[in-house]
LOTOR-252082 format. One record per atom (N, C-alpha, C): x, y, z; atom name; chain; residue number from 1. Coordinates in steps of 0.05 Angstrom, whole numbers. Layout:
<site x="X" y="Y" z="Z" site="CA" unit="A" pos="NUM"/>
...
This chain:
<site x="1627" y="1238" z="1195" site="N" unit="A" pos="1"/>
<site x="1638" y="1250" z="1218" site="CA" unit="A" pos="1"/>
<site x="1666" y="1261" z="1212" site="C" unit="A" pos="1"/>
<site x="1674" y="1282" z="1225" site="N" unit="A" pos="2"/>
<site x="1699" y="1295" z="1220" site="CA" unit="A" pos="2"/>
<site x="1722" y="1279" z="1234" site="C" unit="A" pos="2"/>
<site x="1743" y="1275" z="1220" site="N" unit="A" pos="3"/>
<site x="1766" y="1260" z="1231" site="CA" unit="A" pos="3"/>
<site x="1782" y="1279" z="1249" site="C" unit="A" pos="3"/>
<site x="1788" y="1270" z="1273" site="N" unit="A" pos="4"/>
<site x="1803" y="1286" z="1292" site="CA" unit="A" pos="4"/>
<site x="1832" y="1279" z="1290" site="C" unit="A" pos="4"/>
<site x="1849" y="1299" z="1292" site="N" unit="A" pos="5"/>
<site x="1877" y="1295" z="1293" site="CA" unit="A" pos="5"/>
<site x="1887" y="1299" z="1322" site="C" unit="A" pos="5"/>
<site x="1905" y="1281" z="1330" site="N" unit="A" pos="6"/>
<site x="1916" y="1283" z="1357" site="CA" unit="A" pos="6"/>
<site x="1940" y="1301" z="1356" site="C" unit="A" pos="6"/>
<site x="1942" y="1318" z="1376" site="N" unit="A" pos="7"/>
<site x="1966" y="1334" z="1379" site="CA" unit="A" pos="7"/>
<site x="1987" y="1319" z="1394" site="C" unit="A" pos="7"/>
<site x="2012" y="1325" z="1388" site="N" unit="A" pos="8"/>
<site x="2034" y="1313" z="1402" site="CA" unit="A" pos="8"/>
<site x="2043" y="1332" z="1425" site="C" unit="A" pos="8"/>
<site x="2036" y="1325" z="1450" site="N" unit="A" pos="9"/>
<site x="2042" y="1344" z="1471" site="CA" unit="A" pos="9"/>
<site x="2071" y="1348" z="1477" site="C" unit="A" pos="9"/>
<site x="2088" y="1329" z="1470" site="N" unit="A" pos="10"/>
<site x="2117" y="1333" z="1476" site="CA" unit="A" pos="10"/>
<site x="2129" y="1354" z="1459" site="C" unit="A" pos="10"/>
<site x="2118" y="1358" z="1435" site="N" unit="A" pos="11"/>
<site x="2130" y="1378" z="1417" site="CA" unit="A" pos="11"/>
<site x="2127" y="1406" z="1430" site="C" unit="A" pos="11"/>
<site x="2104" y="1412" z="1440" site="N" unit="A" pos="12"/>
<site x="2101" y="1439" z="1453" site="CA" unit="A" pos="12"/>
<site x="2113" y="1440" z="1481" site="C" unit="A" pos="12"/>
<site x="2116" y="1417" z="1494" site="N" unit="A" pos="13"/>
<site x="2127" y="1416" z="1521" site="CA" unit="A" pos="13"/>
<site x="2157" y="1424" z="1520" site="C" unit="A" pos="13"/>
<site x="2171" y="1416" z="1499" site="N" unit="A" pos="14"/>
<site x="2199" y="1423" z="1498" site="CA" unit="A" pos="14"/>
<site x="2203" y="1453" z="1495" site="C" unit="A" pos="14"/>
<site x="2186" y="1466" z="1479" site="N" unit="A" pos="15"/>
<site x="2187" y="1495" z="1476" site="CA" unit="A" pos="15"/>
<site x="2181" y="1508" z="1503" site="C" unit="A" pos="15"/>
<site x="2160" y="1499" z="1516" site="N" unit="A" pos="16"/>
<site x="2152" y="1510" z="1541" site="CA" unit="A" pos="16"/>
<site x="2173" y="1504" z="1562" site="C" unit="A" pos="16"/>
<site x="2185" y="1481" z="1561" site="N" unit="A" pos="17"/>
<site x="2206" y="1473" z="1580" site="CA" unit="A" pos="17"/>
<site x="2229" y="1493" z="1578" site="C" unit="A" pos="17"/>
<site x="2237" y="1498" z="1553" site="N" unit="A" pos="18"/>
<site x="2260" y="1517" z="1549" site="CA" unit="A" pos="18"/>
<site x="2253" y="1545" z="1560" site="C" unit="A" pos="18"/>
<site x="2228" y="1554" z="1555" site="N" unit="A" pos="19"/>
<site x="2220" y="1580" z="1564" site="CA" unit="A" pos="19"/>
<site x="2220" y="1581" z="1595" site="C" unit="A" pos="19"/>
<site x="2211" y="1560" z="1608" site="N" unit="A" pos="20"/>
<site x="2211" y="1560" z="1637" site="CA" unit="A" pos="20"/>
<site x="2239" y="1559" z="1648" site="C" unit="A" pos="20"/>
<site x="2256" y="1543" z="1635" site="N" unit="A" pos="21"/>
<site x="2284" y="1542" z="1644" site="CA" unit="A" pos="21"/>
<site x="2298" y="1569" z="1641" site="C" unit="A" pos="21"/>
<site x="2291" y="1583" z="1620" site="N" unit="A" pos="22"/>
<site x="2304" y="1609" z="1616" site="CA" unit="A" pos="22"/>
<site x="2296" y="1629" z="1637" site="C" unit="A" pos="22"/>
<site x="2273" y="1625" z="1650" site="N" unit="A" pos="23"/>
<site x="2264" y="1643" z="1671" site="CA" unit="A" pos="23"/>
<site x="2279" y="1640" z="1697" site="C" unit="A" pos="23"/>
<site x="2293" y="1617" z="1700" site="N" unit="A" pos="24"/>
<site x="2307" y="1611" z="1725" site="CA" unit="A" pos="24"/>
<site x="2336" y="1623" z="1722" site="C" unit="A" pos="24"/>
<site x="2344" y="1640" z="1740" site="N" unit="A" pos="25"/>
<site x="2371" y="1652" z="1739" site="CA" unit="A" pos="25"/>
<site x="2392" y="1629" z="1740" site="C" unit="A" pos="25"/>
<site x="2412" y="1631" z="1723" site="N" unit="A" pos="26"/>
<site x="2431" y="1609" z="1721" site="CA" unit="A" pos="26"/>
<site x="2447" y="1604" z="1747" site="C" unit="A" pos="26"/>
<site x="2450" y="1624" z="1763" site="N" unit="A" pos="27"/>
<site x="2466" y="1621" z="1788" site="CA" unit="A" pos="27"/>
<site x="2449" y="1610" z="1811" site="C" unit="A" pos="27"/>
<site x="2423" y="1610" z="1808" site="N" unit="A" pos="28"/>
<site x="2405" y="1604" z="1831" site="CA" unit="A" pos="28"/>
<site x="2406" y="1574" z="1839" site="C" unit="A" pos="28"/>
<site x="2403" y="1556" z="1820" site="N" unit="A" pos="29"/>
<site x="2401" y="1528" z="1826" site="CA" unit="A" pos="29"/>
<site x="2427" y="1517" z="1839" site="C" unit="A" pos="29"/>
<site x="2451" y="1523" z="1828" site="N" unit="A" pos="30"/>
<site x="2475" y="1513" z="1841" site="CA" unit="A" pos="30"/>
<site x="2479" y="1525" z="1869" site="C" unit="A" pos="30"/>
<site x="2472" y="1550" z="1872" site="N" unit="A" pos="31"/>
<site x="2474" y="1564" z="1898" site="CA" unit="A" pos="31"/>
<site x="2456" y="1551" z="1919" site="C" unit="A" pos="31"/>
<site x="2431" y="1546" z="1911" site="N" unit="A" pos="32"/>
<site x="2412" y="1532" z="1930" site="CA" unit="A" pos="32"/>
<site x="2421" y="1504" z="1936" site="C" unit="A" pos="32"/>
<site x="2432" y="1490" z="1916" site="N" unit="A" pos="33"/>
<site x="2442" y="1463" z="1921" site="CA" unit="A" pos="33"/>
<site x="2465" y="1463" z="1941" site="C" unit="A" pos="33"/>
<site x="2483" y="1482" z="1938" site="N" unit="A" pos="34"/>
<site x="2506" y="1484" z="1957" site="CA" unit="A" pos="34"/>
<site x="2496" y="1492" z="1985" site="C" unit="A" pos="34"/>
<site x="2478" y="1512" z="1986" site="N" unit="A" pos="35"/>
<site x="2468" y="1522" z="2012" site="CA" unit="A" pos="35"/>
<site x="2452" y="1500" z="2028" site="C" unit="A" pos="35"/>
<site x="2438" y="1483" z="2014" site="N" unit="A" pos="36"/>
<site x="2422" y="1462" z="2027" site="CA" unit="A" pos="36"/>
<site x="2437" y="1436" z="2031" site="C" unit="A" pos="36"/>
<site x="2461" y="1433" z="2019" site="N" unit="A" pos="37"/>
<site x="2477" y="1409" z="2022" site="CA" unit="A" pos="37"/>
<site x="2470" y="1388" z="2002" site="C" unit="A" pos="37"/>
<site x="2453" y="1393" z="1983" site="N" unit="A" pos="38"/>
<site x="2445" y="1373" z="1963" site="CA" unit="A" pos="38"/>
<site x="2467" y="1368" z="1944" site="C" unit="A" pos="38"/>
<site x="2483" y="1387" z="1938" site="N" unit="A" pos="39"/>
<site x="2505" y="1384" z="1918" site="CA" unit="A" pos="39"/>
<site x="2525" y="1362" z="1926" site="C" unit="A" pos="39"/>
<site x="2530" y="1359" z="1952" site="N" unit="A" pos="40"/>
<site x="2549" y="1339" z="1961" site="CA" unit="A" pos="40"/>
<site x="2538" y="1311" z="1958" site="C" unit="A" pos="40"/>
<site x="2511" y="1308" z="1960" site="N" unit="A" pos="41"/>
<site x="2499" y="1282" z="1959" site="CA" unit="A" pos="41"/>
<site x="2492" y="1272" z="1931" site="C" unit="A" pos="41"/>
<site x="2493" y="1290" z="1912" site="N" unit="A" pos="42"/>
<site x="2486" y="1283" z="1884" site="CA" unit="A" pos="42"/>
<site x="2507" y="1265" z="1872" site="C" unit="A" pos="42"/>
<site x="2498" y="1244" z="1858" site="N" unit="A" pos="43"/>
<site x="2516" y="1226" z="1845" site="CA" unit="A" pos="43"/>
<site x="2515" y="1228" z="1815" site="C" unit="A" pos="43"/>
<site x="2492" y="1222" z="1804" site="N" unit="A" pos="44"/>
<site x="2490" y="1221" z="1774" site="CA" unit="A" pos="44"/>
<site x="2478" y="1246" z="1762" site="C" unit="A" pos="44"/>
<site x="2460" y="1259" z="1777" site="N" unit="A" pos="45"/>
<site x="2447" y="1283" z="1767" site="CA" unit="A" pos="45"/>
<site x="2460" y="1308" z="1778" site="C" unit="A" pos="45"/>
<site x="2464" y="1327" z="1761" site="N" unit="A" pos="46"/>
<site x="2472" y="1353" z="1771" site="CA" unit="A" pos="46"/>
<site x="2447" y="1367" z="1782" site="C" unit="A" pos="46"/>
<site x="2449" y="1386" z="1800" site="N" unit="A" pos="47"/>
<site x="2425" y="1400" z="1810" site="CA" unit="A" pos="47"/>
<site x="2409" y="1412" z="1787" site="C" unit="A" pos="47"/>
<site x="2422" y="1423" z="1767" site="N" unit="A" pos="48"/>
<site x="2407" y="1435" z="1744" site="CA" unit="A" pos="48"/>
<site x="2392" y="1414" z="1729" site="C" unit="A" pos="48"/>
<site x="2404" y="1391" z="1722" site="N" unit="A" pos="49"/>
<site x="2390" y="1370" z="1707" site="CA" unit="A" pos="49"/>
<site x="2367" y="1359" z="1723" site="C" unit="A" pos="49"/>
<site x="2370" y="1358" z="1749" site="N" unit="A" pos="50"/>
<site x="2348" y="1348" z="1767" site="CA" unit="A" pos="50"/>
<site x="2324" y="1368" z="1765" site="C" unit="A" pos="50"/>
<site x="2329" y="1393" z="1766" site="N" unit="A" pos="51"/>
<site x="2308" y="1413" z="1764" site="CA" unit="A" pos="51"/>
<site x="2294" y="1411" z="1737" site="C" unit="A" pos="51"/>
<site x="2310" y="1409" z="1716" site="N" unit="A" pos="52"/>
<site x="2298" y="1407" z="1689" site="CA" unit="A" pos="52"/>
<site x="2281" y="1382" z="1686" site="C" unit="A" pos="52"/>
<site x="2290" y="1359" z="1697" site="N" unit="A" pos="53"/>
<site x="2274" y="1335" z="1695" site="CA" unit="A" pos="53"/>
<site x="2249" y="1336" z="1711" site="C" unit="A" pos="53"/>
<site x="2249" y="1350" z="1734" site="N" unit="A" pos="54"/>
<site x="2225" y="1354" z="1750" site="CA" unit="A" pos="54"/>
<site x="2205" y="1372" z="1735" site="C" unit="A" pos="54"/>
<site x="2214" y="1393" z="1722" site="N" unit="A" pos="55"/>
<site x="2196" y="1410" z="1707" site="CA" unit="A" pos="55"/>
<site x="2185" y="1395" z="1684" site="C" unit="A" pos="55"/>
<site x="2201" y="1379" z="1670" site="N" unit="A" pos="56"/>
<site x="2191" y="1363" z="1647" site="CA" unit="A" pos="56"/>
<site x="2169" y="1344" z="1656" site="C" unit="A" pos="56"/>
<site x="2173" y="1331" z="1679" site="N" unit="A" pos="57"/>
<site x="2154" y="1312" z="1690" site="CA" unit="A" pos="57"/>
<site x="2127" y="1326" z="1695" site="C" unit="A" pos="57"/>
<site x="2128" y="1350" z="1706" site="N" unit="A" pos="58"/>
<site x="2104" y="1365" z="1711" site="CA" unit="A" pos="58"/>
<site x="2090" y="1373" z="1685" site="C" unit="A" pos="58"/>
<site x="2105" y="1381" z="1665" site="N" unit="A" pos="59"/>
<site x="2093" y="1389" z="1640" site="CA" unit="A" pos="59"/>
<site x="2081" y="1365" z="1626" site="C" unit="A" pos="59"/>
<site x="2094" y="1342" z="1626" site="N" unit="A" pos="60"/>
<site x="2083" y="1319" z="1612" site="CA" unit="A" pos="60"/>
<site x="2059" y="1309" z="1626" site="C" unit="A" pos="60"/>
<site x="2058" y="1311" z="1653" site="N" unit="A" pos="61"/>
<site x="2033" y="1303" z="1667" site="CA" unit="A" pos="61"/>
<site x="2010" y="1322" z="1661" site="C" unit="A" pos="61"/>
<site x="2016" y="1347" z="1659" site="N" unit="A" pos="62"/>
<site x="1995" y="1367" z="1653" site="CA" unit="A" pos="62"/>
<site x="1984" y="1362" z="1625" site="C" unit="A" pos="62"/>
<site x="2002" y="1355" z="1606" site="N" unit="A" pos="63"/>
<site x="1993" y="1349" z="1579" site="CA" unit="A" pos="63"/>
<site x="1975" y="1324" z="1578" site="C" unit="A" pos="63"/>
<site x="1983" y="1304" z="1593" site="N" unit="A" pos="64"/>
<site x="1966" y="1279" z="1594" site="CA" unit="A" pos="64"/>
<site x="1939" y="1285" z="1606" site="C" unit="A" pos="64"/>
<site x="1938" y="1301" z="1627" site="N" unit="A" pos="65"/>
<site x="1913" y="1308" z="1640" site="CA" unit="A" pos="65"/>
<site x="1895" y="1324" z="1621" site="C" unit="A" pos="65"/>
<site x="1907" y="1342" z="1606" site="N" unit="A" pos="66"/>
<site x="1892" y="1358" z="1587" site="CA" unit="A" pos="66"/>
<site x="1880" y="1340" z="1565" site="C" unit="A" pos="66"/>
<site x="1896" y="1321" z="1555" site="N" unit="A" pos="67"/>
<site x="1886" y="1302" z="1535" site="CA" unit="A" pos="67"/>
<site x="1863" y="1286" z="1546" site="C" unit="A" pos="67"/>
<site x="1866" y="1276" z="1571" site="N" unit="A" pos="68"/>
<site x="1845" y="1260" z="1583" site="CA" unit="A" pos="68"/>
<site x="1819" y="1276" z="1586" site="C" unit="A" pos="68"/>
<site x="1821" y="1301" z="1595" site="N" unit="A" pos="69"/>
<site x="1798" y="1318" z="1598" site="CA" unit="A" pos="69"/>
<site x="1784" y="1323" z="1571" site="C" unit="A" pos="69"/>
<site x="1800" y="1327" z="1550" site="N" unit="A" pos="70"/>
<site x="1789" y="1331" z="1523" site="CA" unit="A" pos="70"/>
<site x="1774" y="1306" z="1514" site="C" unit="A" pos="70"/>
<site x="1785" y="1283" z="1519" site="N" unit="A" pos="71"/>
<site x="1772" y="1258" z="1512" site="CA" unit="A" pos="71"/>
<site x="1746" y="1255" z="1527" site="C" unit="A" pos="71"/>
<site x="1745" y="1262" z="1552" site="N" unit="A" pos="72"/>
<site x="1721" y="1260" z="1568" site="CA" unit="A" pos="72"/>
<site x="1699" y="1278" z="1558" site="C" unit="A" pos="72"/>
<site x="1706" y="1302" z="1548" site="N" unit="A" pos="73"/>
<site x="1686" y="1320" z="1538" site="CA" unit="A" pos="73"/>
<site x="1674" y="1310" z="1512" site="C" unit="A" pos="73"/>
<site x="1689" y="1295" z="1496" site="N" unit="A" pos="74"/>
<site x="1679" y="1286" z="1470" site="CA" unit="A" pos="74"/>
<site x="1663" y="1260" z="1472" site="C" unit="A" pos="74"/>
<site x="1662" y="1248" z="1495" site="N" unit="A" pos="75"/>
<site x="1648" y="1222" z="1498" site="CA" unit="A" pos="75"/>
<site x="1619" y="1227" z="1503" site="C" unit="A" pos="75"/>
């Protein structure tokens, strides 16, 4: 039987994460945070770092789901 190699999803997620972040205009996140009042309530995360962490969470979940679906197809 052929030996399967596992791909590391985080390696491609960082590249995709950077590409997605580059699509967001740099002025947009701070402006929205000020307009909605979120900026005053933020303590440890800046609005930008919060957005980046949320995008990363979505990408890592999508990668896990894709791995799970691939495993299900091979069973």
